C-alpha positions in Angstrom: -21.3 -19.0 -53.1 -18.9 -19.3 -50.2 -19.8 -18.4 -46.6 -16.9 -16.4 -44.9 -16.2 -17.4 -41.4 -17.7 -15.0 -38.6 -14.9 -12.5 -36.9 -13.1 -13.9 -34.1 -14.5 -13.2 -30.8 -11.6 -13.3 -28.5 -11.6 -12.0 -25.2 -10.5 -8.7 -24.9 -7.9 -7.9 -22.0 -9.2 -6.4 -18.9 -8.1 -2.9 -18.6 -8.1 -0.5 -15.4 -10.5 2.0 -15.5 -9.2 4.1 -12.6 -5.9 4.2 -10.6 -5.8 2.7 -7.4 -6.9 5.0 -4.3 -4.0 6.6 -2.8 -3.6 5.3 0.7 -4.1 7.9 3.6 -0.9 9.5 4.8 -0.2 10.2 8.8 2.8 12.5 9.8 5.0 10.7 12.0 4.5 13.3 14.9 0.8 12.1 14.8 2.0 8.4 15.4 4.9 9.4 18.0 3.1 12.0 19.6 6.3 14.0 20.7 8.0 10.7 22.0 11.2 9.1 20.3 9.5 5.9 20.4 6.0 4.0 20.4 4.9 0.4 20.4 2.7 -0.8 17.6 0.6 -4.2 18.3 0.0 -5.8 14.5 -1.6 -8.9 14.5 -0.7 -9.9 18.2 3.0 -9.3 17.4 4.8 -6.2 19.0 6.9 -3.8 16.8 8.9 -0.7 18.1 8.8 2.6 15.9 12.0 4.5 17.0 12.9 7.9 15.9 16.6 8.4 15.5 18.9 11.4 16.3 19.2 11.9 12.6 15.7 12.1 12.2 15.1 8.9 10.4 12.3 6.2 11.7 13.2 2.3 12.2 10.7 -0.2 12.9 11.8 -3.4 14.5 10.0 -6.5 15.8 
């Protein structure tokens, strides 16, 4: 009588059970408050968020 080997117990790959949460959305008018440019302090560094004549946003350091 021969014994069969037990089935392999290889680890299963992890699967994501839920999608990543959607980050909150802000309207640009909330950030700019009617202005054409605002300064943003991020980690001790100053950035400038500017609204162009064409309605585009530019973020510069």
